[in-house]
DOVEX-650485 format. One record per residue: x, y, z of N, C-alpha, C, O in turn; residue in one letter. Coordinates in nm, 3 decimals, always signed. Each point is the difference from the previous one (the first is absolute). Example, Ala and Ser with C-alpha at 12.3 -4.5 7.8 and 13.67 -1.06 7.14 Angstrom:
! residues 2
DOVEX; +1.319; -0.569; +0.780; -0.089; +0.119; +0.000; +0.090; +0.120; +0.000; +0.104; -0.002; +0.066; a
DOVEX; -0.139; +0.107; -0.138; +0.082; +0.119; +0.006; -0.077; +0.109; +0.073; +0.051; +0.111; +0.017; s
END
This chain:
! residues 110
DOVEX; +0.090; -0.124; -0.052; -0.098; +0.115; +0.023; +0.090; +0.137; +0.022; +0.079; +0.018; +0.092; m
DOVEX; -0.103; +0.050; -0.171; +0.070; +0.150; -0.013; -0.029; +0.080; +0.115; -0.118; +0.003; +0.034; k
DOVEX; +0.186; +0.051; +0.021; -0.009; +0.083; +0.137; +0.029; +0.163; -0.067; +0.106; +0.028; -0.056; e
DOVEX; -0.212; +0.063; +0.072; -0.021; +0.154; -0.036; +0.049; +0.085; +0.108; -0.030; -0.026; +0.117; f
DOVEX; +0.090; +0.108; -0.142; +0.112; +0.138; +0.050; -0.126; +0.117; +0.011; -0.082; +0.024; -0.089; k
DOVEX; +0.089; +0.019; +0.181; -0.093; +0.112; +0.003; +0.113; +0.100; -0.087; +0.102; -0.033; -0.061; n
DOVEX; -0.181; +0.199; +0.087; +0.086; +0.074; -0.075; +0.139; +0.034; +0.071; +0.122; -0.003; -0.017; s
DOVEX; -0.200; +0.029; +0.086; +0.148; +0.054; +0.158; +0.064; -0.097; -0.023; +0.114; +0.022; -0.041; i
DOVEX; -0.154; -0.159; +0.055; +0.140; -0.105; +0.050; +0.067; +0.010; -0.199; +0.122; +0.012; +0.008; q
DOVEX; -0.144; -0.014; -0.081; +0.079; +0.025; -0.088; +0.069; +0.100; -0.033; +0.058; -0.014; -0.107; e
DOVEX; -0.037; +0.146; +0.178; -0.009; +0.126; +0.003; +0.174; -0.024; +0.088; +0.113; +0.031; -0.036; m
DOVEX; -0.164; -0.098; +0.159; +0.088; -0.051; +0.099; +0.125; -0.093; -0.078; +0.110; -0.007; +0.056; i
DOVEX; -0.127; -0.040; -0.145; +0.098; -0.136; -0.005; +0.078; +0.128; -0.158; +0.121; +0.003; -0.022; d
DOVEX; -0.204; +0.068; -0.044; +0.012; +0.024; -0.075; +0.131; +0.132; +0.045; +0.069; +0.038; -0.094; s
DOVEX; -0.038; +0.036; +0.259; +0.104; +0.036; +0.017; -0.139; +0.191; -0.016; +0.041; +0.106; +0.047; g
DOVEX; -0.127; -0.110; -0.087; -0.074; +0.121; -0.001; -0.002; +0.035; +0.124; +0.066; +0.102; +0.020; q
DOVEX; -0.118; -0.148; +0.075; -0.055; +0.022; +0.135; +0.155; -0.057; +0.092; +0.074; -0.093; -0.032; i
DOVEX; -0.062; +0.175; +0.136; +0.123; -0.067; +0.058; -0.064; +0.021; +0.154; -0.068; +0.103; +0.001; k
DOVEX; +0.071; -0.163; +0.113; -0.005; +0.040; +0.124; +0.099; +0.008; +0.049; +0.099; -0.072; -0.015; f
DOVEX; -0.129; +0.240; +0.138; +0.119; -0.026; +0.087; -0.028; -0.031; +0.110; -0.119; -0.020; +0.025; v
DOVEX; +0.209; +0.006; +0.068; -0.047; -0.088; +0.149; -0.025; +0.184; +0.089; +0.059; +0.102; -0.034; p
DOVEX; -0.131; -0.110; +0.112; +0.004; +0.157; +0.062; +0.020; -0.045; +0.153; -0.082; -0.077; +0.052; i
DOVEX; +0.201; +0.130; +0.024; +0.018; -0.013; +0.097; -0.108; +0.064; +0.112; +0.026; +0.112; +0.045; d
DOVEX; -0.141; -0.179; -0.001; -0.030; +0.113; +0.073; +0.013; +0.033; +0.155; -0.065; +0.091; +0.053; w
DOVEX; +0.147; -0.165; +0.010; +0.090; +0.091; +0.083; +0.036; +0.167; +0.020; -0.035; +0.090; +0.075; e
DOVEX; +0.147; -0.111; -0.214; +0.041; +0.048; -0.008; -0.122; +0.101; -0.078; +0.042; +0.113; +0.023; q
DOVEX; -0.104; -0.106; -0.061; -0.140; +0.069; -0.034; -0.074; +0.116; +0.095; -0.040; +0.117; -0.002; h
DOVEX; +0.050; -0.234; +0.085; -0.068; +0.027; +0.136; +0.086; +0.125; +0.087; -0.042; +0.093; +0.068; y
DOVEX; +0.157; -0.128; -0.098; +0.122; +0.094; +0.088; -0.007; +0.155; -0.061; +0.001; +0.117; +0.037; k
DOVEX; -0.008; -0.185; -0.137; +0.007; +0.182; -0.063; -0.104; +0.061; -0.054; +0.003; +0.095; -0.078; d
DOVEX; -0.105; -0.157; +0.126; -0.115; +0.047; -0.023; -0.016; +0.115; +0.184; -0.009; +0.122; +0.016; q
DOVEX; +0.015; -0.254; +0.097; +0.041; +0.056; +0.129; +0.111; +0.161; -0.015; -0.019; +0.103; +0.066; e
DOVEX; +0.108; -0.120; -0.148; +0.085; +0.088; +0.020; -0.057; +0.132; -0.060; +0.028; +0.101; +0.065; k
DOVEX; -0.097; -0.083; -0.169; -0.049; +0.127; -0.079; -0.096; +0.055; +0.081; -0.012; +0.122; +0.008; q
DOVEX; -0.085; -0.229; +0.075; -0.078; -0.003; +0.067; +0.042; +0.168; +0.138; -0.054; +0.107; +0.025; k
DOVEX; +0.199; -0.193; +0.030; +0.019; +0.046; +0.081; +0.054; +0.154; -0.034; -0.026; +0.101; +0.064; a
DOVEX; +0.115; -0.112; -0.192; +0.040; +0.148; -0.050; -0.074; +0.051; -0.004; +0.035; +0.113; +0.035; e
DOVEX; -0.206; -0.117; -0.074; -0.094; +0.084; -0.057; -0.021; +0.043; +0.190; +0.026; +0.116; +0.033; r
DOVEX; -0.053; -0.177; +0.034; -0.032; +0.018; +0.173; +0.080; +0.106; +0.019; -0.058; +0.107; +0.015; k
DOVEX; +0.236; -0.109; -0.010; +0.094; +0.094; -0.002; -0.026; +0.100; +0.009; -0.005; +0.082; +0.091; k
DOVEX; -0.023; -0.084; -0.243; -0.044; +0.123; -0.104; -0.114; +0.112; +0.083; +0.006; +0.109; +0.057; l
DOVEX; -0.082; -0.186; -0.083; -0.172; +0.028; +0.075; +0.062; +0.066; +0.113; -0.002; +0.122; +0.016; e
DOVEX; +0.039; -0.175; +0.036; +0.061; +0.091; +0.208; +0.041; +0.077; -0.015; -0.033; +0.086; +0.081; e
DOVEX; +0.150; -0.035; -0.201; +0.147; +0.089; +0.000; -0.122; +0.103; -0.086; +0.010; +0.118; +0.031; e
DOVEX; -0.138; -0.154; -0.148; -0.045; +0.084; -0.029; -0.098; +0.108; +0.099; -0.006; +0.121; -0.019; t
DOVEX; -0.077; -0.207; +0.142; -0.077; +0.027; +0.081; +0.066; +0.072; +0.089; -0.072; +0.076; +0.066; r
DOVEX; +0.204; -0.074; -0.037; +0.052; +0.076; +0.116; +0.036; +0.133; -0.053; -0.006; +0.115; +0.046; i
DOVEX; +0.058; -0.187; -0.199; +0.012; +0.214; -0.040; -0.073; +0.035; -0.004; -0.004; +0.109; +0.055; k
DOVEX; -0.112; -0.154; -0.113; -0.099; +0.064; -0.022; -0.042; +0.099; +0.161; +0.017; +0.118; +0.033; e
DOVEX; -0.066; -0.215; +0.022; -0.019; +0.053; +0.174; +0.100; +0.101; +0.006; -0.051; +0.112; +0.003; k
DOVEX; +0.179; -0.111; +0.001; +0.168; +0.131; +0.079; -0.134; +0.067; -0.134; -0.113; +0.010; +0.048; e
DOVEX; +0.127; +0.027; -0.191; -0.079; +0.110; -0.072; -0.135; +0.059; +0.070; -0.012; +0.122; -0.007; r
DOVEX; -0.059; -0.172; +0.052; -0.138; +0.020; +0.079; +0.095; +0.043; +0.117; +0.003; +0.121; +0.026; f
DOVEX; +0.061; -0.191; +0.034; +0.015; +0.120; +0.155; +0.031; +0.080; -0.022; -0.026; +0.085; +0.085; d
DOVEX; +0.113; -0.028; -0.221; +0.110; +0.100; +0.032; -0.088; +0.177; -0.065; +0.040; +0.116; +0.002; n
DOVEX; -0.205; -0.200; -0.066; -0.028; +0.108; -0.124; -0.087; +0.080; +0.113; -0.107; -0.042; +0.044; i
DOVEX; +0.187; +0.202; +0.010; -0.069; +0.111; +0.029; -0.114; +0.055; -0.031; -0.035; -0.010; -0.118; k
DOVEX; -0.079; +0.103; +0.240; -0.059; +0.050; -0.046; +0.062; +0.123; -0.085; +0.109; +0.046; +0.033; c
DOVEX; -0.207; +0.024; -0.179; +0.051; +0.103; +0.003; -0.050; +0.069; +0.056; +0.059; +0.097; -0.049; p
DOVEX; -0.163; -0.028; +0.159; +0.025; +0.103; +0.036; +0.075; +0.035; +0.119; +0.071; +0.100; +0.007; v
DOVEX; -0.089; -0.195; +0.099; +0.078; -0.001; +0.106; +0.137; -0.102; +0.006; +0.057; +0.029; +0.106; c
DOVEX; -0.015; -0.088; -0.145; +0.109; -0.106; -0.038; -0.002; -0.109; +0.120; +0.090; -0.068; +0.048; g
DOVEX; -0.195; +0.076; -0.026; -0.024; -0.118; +0.107; +0.014; -0.136; -0.098; -0.009; +0.004; -0.123; s
DOVEX; +0.040; -0.155; +0.218; +0.045; -0.081; -0.068; -0.119; -0.119; +0.072; -0.008; -0.120; -0.023; k
DOVEX; -0.094; +0.226; +0.138; -0.103; -0.102; +0.048; -0.139; +0.002; -0.085; -0.069; +0.101; -0.002; e
DOVEX; +0.039; -0.200; -0.055; -0.118; +0.006; -0.089; -0.031; -0.186; +0.034; +0.050; -0.095; +0.060; k
DOVEX; -0.171; +0.134; -0.151; -0.106; -0.165; -0.016; -0.035; +0.014; -0.116; -0.035; +0.100; -0.063; d
DOVEX; +0.049; -0.231; +0.028; -0.075; +0.018; -0.162; -0.174; -0.101; +0.017; -0.043; -0.099; +0.058; w
DOVEX; -0.002; +0.205; -0.149; -0.152; -0.066; -0.030; -0.010; -0.044; -0.136; +0.034; +0.057; -0.103; v
DOVEX; -0.084; -0.159; +0.119; -0.059; -0.073; -0.139; -0.150; -0.095; +0.034; -0.035; -0.076; +0.090; r
DOVEX; -0.021; +0.126; -0.205; -0.143; +0.009; -0.009; -0.026; -0.104; -0.142; +0.070; +0.002; -0.102; k
DOVEX; -0.163; -0.071; +0.121; -0.031; -0.109; -0.087; -0.116; -0.044; +0.000; -0.071; -0.020; +0.098; s
DOVEX; +0.041; -0.002; -0.234; -0.112; -0.084; -0.053; -0.026; -0.150; -0.048; +0.087; -0.057; -0.066; k
DOVEX; -0.216; -0.015; +0.101; +0.014; -0.099; -0.047; -0.091; -0.058; -0.070; -0.093; +0.080; +0.016; s
DOVEX; +0.041; -0.185; -0.103; -0.101; -0.052; -0.089; -0.072; -0.076; +0.116; -0.072; -0.082; -0.057; n
DOVEX; +0.058; +0.073; +0.178; -0.073; -0.083; +0.089; -0.011; -0.114; -0.025; -0.106; -0.061; +0.014; n
DOVEX; +0.221; +0.006; -0.060; -0.063; -0.166; -0.058; +0.095; -0.033; +0.144; +0.088; +0.069; +0.050; i
DOVEX; -0.147; -0.215; -0.002; +0.074; -0.080; +0.128; +0.046; -0.074; -0.061; -0.077; -0.035; -0.090; i
DOVEX; +0.234; -0.048; +0.086; +0.040; -0.098; -0.075; +0.042; +0.027; -0.121; +0.039; +0.115; -0.023; g
DOVEX; -0.037; -0.221; -0.089; +0.062; +0.012; -0.119; -0.036; +0.116; -0.078; -0.122; -0.008; -0.009; p
DOVEX; +0.166; +0.125; -0.060; -0.108; +0.091; -0.091; +0.022; +0.111; +0.085; -0.059; +0.102; -0.035; g
DOVEX; +0.144; -0.091; +0.160; -0.026; +0.125; +0.049; +0.156; +0.063; -0.034; +0.109; -0.054; -0.023; s
DOVEX; -0.164; +0.229; +0.033; +0.086; +0.061; -0.046; -0.012; +0.144; +0.077; -0.104; +0.059; +0.028; r
DOVEX; +0.246; -0.018; +0.001; -0.034; +0.138; +0.062; +0.118; +0.100; -0.077; +0.098; -0.044; -0.060; s
DOVEX; -0.129; +0.180; +0.077; +0.085; +0.089; -0.054; -0.006; +0.142; +0.084; -0.103; +0.045; +0.050; w
DOVEX; +0.282; +0.043; -0.039; -0.007; +0.081; +0.090; -0.105; +0.132; -0.109; +0.005; +0.022; -0.121; i
DOVEX; -0.085; +0.035; +0.225; -0.062; +0.149; -0.054; +0.078; +0.117; +0.015; +0.016; +0.087; -0.086; t
DOVEX; +0.043; -0.090; +0.226; +0.064; +0.125; +0.055; +0.151; -0.056; +0.050; -0.001; -0.123; +0.001; e
DOVEX; +0.090; +0.163; +0.029; +0.122; -0.008; +0.046; +0.086; +0.129; +0.022; +0.012; +0.092; -0.081; e
DOVEX; +0.038; -0.099; +0.190; +0.062; +0.206; +0.048; +0.061; -0.081; +0.145; -0.017; -0.109; +0.055; y
DOVEX; +0.080; +0.204; -0.037; +0.091; +0.024; +0.139; -0.025; +0.123; +0.039; +0.012; +0.095; -0.078; i
DOVEX; -0.060; -0.079; +0.229; -0.016; +0.082; +0.088; +0.134; +0.028; +0.066; +0.091; -0.082; +0.006; f
DOVEX; -0.088; +0.192; +0.037; +0.090; +0.080; +0.114; -0.062; -0.022; +0.137; -0.107; +0.054; +0.024; c
DOVEX; +0.190; -0.160; +0.106; -0.117; +0.056; +0.096; +0.051; +0.078; +0.068; -0.041; +0.018; +0.114; t
DOVEX; +0.143; +0.049; -0.165; +0.020; +0.156; +0.108; -0.039; +0.091; -0.036; -0.018; +0.093; +0.079; d
DOVEX; -0.017; -0.077; -0.238; -0.066; +0.167; -0.060; -0.140; -0.089; -0.091; -0.109; +0.053; -0.021; c
DOVEX; +0.135; -0.157; -0.011; -0.176; -0.015; -0.014; -0.015; -0.026; -0.216; -0.074; -0.042; -0.089; g
DOVEX; +0.141; +0.074; +0.104; +0.088; +0.016; -0.151; -0.047; -0.070; -0.114; +0.100; -0.060; -0.037; v
DOVEX; -0.180; +0.035; -0.031; -0.025; -0.140; -0.134; +0.111; +0.025; -0.063; +0.066; +0.104; -0.001; m
DOVEX; -0.048; -0.200; -0.051; +0.126; -0.008; -0.107; +0.021; -0.144; -0.069; -0.022; -0.108; +0.054; y
DOVEX; +0.055; +0.121; -0.145; +0.007; -0.119; -0.063; +0.177; -0.074; -0.038; +0.098; +0.069; +0.031; k
DOVEX; -0.078; -0.198; -0.093; +0.126; -0.001; +0.024; +0.032; -0.066; -0.161; -0.028; -0.109; -0.050; d
DOVEX; +0.113; +0.248; -0.009; +0.025; -0.005; -0.193; +0.056; -0.115; -0.024; -0.037; -0.061; -0.101; i
DOVEX; +0.149; +0.002; +0.194; +0.091; -0.081; -0.015; -0.071; -0.130; +0.010; +0.058; -0.082; -0.071; n
DOVEX; -0.165; +0.028; +0.132; -0.035; -0.145; -0.001; +0.070; -0.051; -0.073; +0.039; +0.057; -0.102; k
DOVEX; +0.011; -0.226; +0.146; +0.042; -0.117; -0.044; +0.119; +0.063; -0.083; +0.044; -0.058; -0.099; d
DOVEX; -0.015; +0.128; +0.124; +0.130; +0.059; -0.084; +0.019; +0.108; -0.101; +0.103; +0.061; -0.027; g
DOVEX; -0.235; -0.048; -0.030; -0.020; +0.068; -0.113; -0.034; +0.115; +0.016; -0.072; +0.024; +0.097; q
DOVEX; +0.110; +0.080; -0.184; -0.085; +0.117; -0.024; -0.059; +0.036; -0.091; +0.027; -0.037; -0.114; k
DOVEX; -0.176; +0.162; +0.158; -0.071; -0.004; -0.073; -0.039; +0.131; -0.060; -0.085; +0.005; -0.088; t
END
């Protein structure tokens, strides 16, 4: 009886397809290393942004004492499909009460 080969087996036999073994242990180690590097970069970025925000001075009195106000709105859906967005965001000086915005937010000038 003649043996029938499927097209994939024929391609393997003819050398059109070659299987490359994957070192899953090394792949996992590489992924963990990349994850640690991303986490370190995110932490450094967060620290730099906090330092930048802490050094913002009030444009009127020059005080560094401030609070950050962020008002948001949502689509009132609980669970999957829920969304919220920022409607108003500003800083106000706790010494003189002036409201002002951070024009260099996220390191981008507007």
